[in-house]
N, C-alpha and C positions, 0 to 999 in steps of 0.2 A: 791181273787185273782185281780193282777194289770197286765197288760199286755203294757209293753211299747214298742211304734214303734218310733223310732228316728233316726237323722242322728248325728249333731253335738250338742245337746241341754243336757244341765245341767236338770236332770229331778228337782231340787229344784227350777227351776228357771221357775215361772210363765209364764212370756214373750217368753219362749222359746217352752215350752208342755204344749198342751192344753188337758184339760180334757173333757172325750168325755159325752154328757149328752144325753136323750132321743133323743131331736131335731138334734142335730149336728151328733149324730150315723147314723139317718136316712140319713142324706145326705152325709155322706160319704161312707157307706156300697153298694158301686156298685165295682163291680172289676176294670171297666174302670177307674173311679174315684181316688181310690186308686193306681191302675197303675200311673194315672199323677201326682198324690202328691208326691209319691214316686220318679218318676222321674226329679220332680222340685227341691225336696228336695236335693237330689243328684247331679245332675247336674249343677243348678243354672237357673237361666229365661230362658226361651224357648217361642216361640211362638207356637200356634195351630198346625200348618202345619209342625213345627219341631218336636214336640212331636208325631203328627199323622205318619209320616216317621219313627221317633224311636221304637212305639210301634206297627207297622204295622197296622194303623186304619186310617179310612177317615178324612179330617182337618173337616168336618162338626160333626163329633161323639165328636172329642176332644173339638171344639170349644163349643159344646153345653155344655158337662160334665165340662168344665173348669168354664163355667159361673155358673154352679150348685155349683159346689165348693167356687166360690166367694159368691153366695147369702148366704152361710153356713159359710163363714167368714176362710175359709182355703186356698184361696190364692187372691192374687191382683194384680192390673195393675202394669206396670211398667211402666209409661209414658215418661220416660228420653229415654227410648230404644225404643220405637215406631217411626216409619216411615211413615208418610202417614196413609194409612189403616192398617198397620202390626199393631200388638195387643199382645206386650210381658207379660207375666204370669210371678210371682215369688210366692214361698210359705210364706206363714206368720207366721206359726212357725215349728221350727226343729222336731216337733215330738208331740206324743197323747198319752194318757194317758187313757187306757181302765181300767173299774171300771167292776169287773164280777159280782156285784149285778146288771147291766142291765138285764144279763139272770134270773131275777126275777121280770122283770119289768110287771107290769099288764097287759100292752099292749102288744097284739101278736105281731103287728108290729115291735114292739121295739126288744123283742125276738128275732125275726128273723131275725133282721138287726145284732145283737150281734154274733149270729150265724155265717152267712154271712162272718162278720169283721175277726173273729178269724180264719175260715178254708179260707178266702183268705191270709190271714198273714201264714197261714201253708203253703200254696201253695206256697207262695212267697219263702219262707224258702227252701221249696225243689226244687223248679227252681234255685234258685241261688247256691245249693249244685251242681244240677246234671249239671249247665253251666259249675262251676269250673272242674269236674270231666271230661269234655267233651274238655275241654280246655286246660287244665293241662300242657299239652307238649308244649303251647304256650309261657309258662313263663320262665323267669330266672330261672336258678339252686338255688338260693337264697329264691325264694320265694317257688320253688318246697318241699324245706325242711322246710317250715314256717308253711306250714297249718296242720290242725288239723280236726280229724272227730273222738271223744272220746264218749263214755257212759260208765256211771256207776251207781252201785245199790246200796242204800242206806236205812237202815231201821231208818226213823225219823217220829217224831210226826208233825204236823201241826206246832207246834210252832217253832219247829228247821226248818223245811222247809222254812218256812218264812225266820226265822233268816240267813239260806245259802243265799235265792235269794236274800236279800238285802246287804250280803258281795259280791256276785258276783258282783252286781250292782257296788256296791262301787270302787271293784277291776277295774272295767271296767273304770269307771270313772276316777279313778289314772293315767290309760294312757291317757285319753282325754287330761289330763290337761297335760301331757308331751310330747302332739304333735311336731313333729318336724317345724322348721319353713317353710314358703310354698318356694316352690324350692330347697328343702332338696334333694339331689340324692338318687334315689331308694325308694321315698317314694309313697307308694299307697293308695289309699282307700280299707280299709278290712273291712270286713261283719263279724260281730261275733251274732252266733244265741246261747241262752240258753235256754233250755225246762226243766222244773222241773216237774215233773207229778207223779201222783200215780199209781200204776199198780196193778191187784188182783193177787196174787198168790194160787197155790193150797194148800199149807200149810192154808191161812189163809181162803180160801173156806172151807176146811175140819175141822177147829175150829170152824168156824161159824154154820156149818152143826150139829156140835157134841153137841153144846149148846141149840138147839133148844129141 
């Protein structure tokens, strides 16, 4: 299983997407650090104070966790933006690549960090959808017609599931390549979530029981 978490990145470009290993995962797998990194990717460079106000945290907490992110290579200084003691930060990469094999790492701390990471991503998706549903009436009619919340059920083998996942990623990338020029009217940042997961069914449970 691979999980992409990215903003404007091409998943094939190693300069834009960072593959998480055991050490970097431990450095990132913290709720506030993940929020900070997402805020910098999606909103651009910012100071610890600006991020604290945006996320409802203290500047001391955001400063500490930004330094931890920097120590693991996820964020870096923007010296040309700073004035006096003001320190600006930016994301180094546009996204991360999570490999599900980290769930089988021999170190229980790594397995715990992997579990926390994917649950925080799932929680972020839920918060974003809930925010949209709560503010939908504030958006122009065109955007109220453009949103989607759908689900499908398919019978697939693991191989077909992987093929479908890759085709979905390729489709999203094709629209990234068609992004409107900066300043194009009525252009907004859009968040797209994809979840492809197997589920247990009553029919399968009964069939497995009959085979025992």
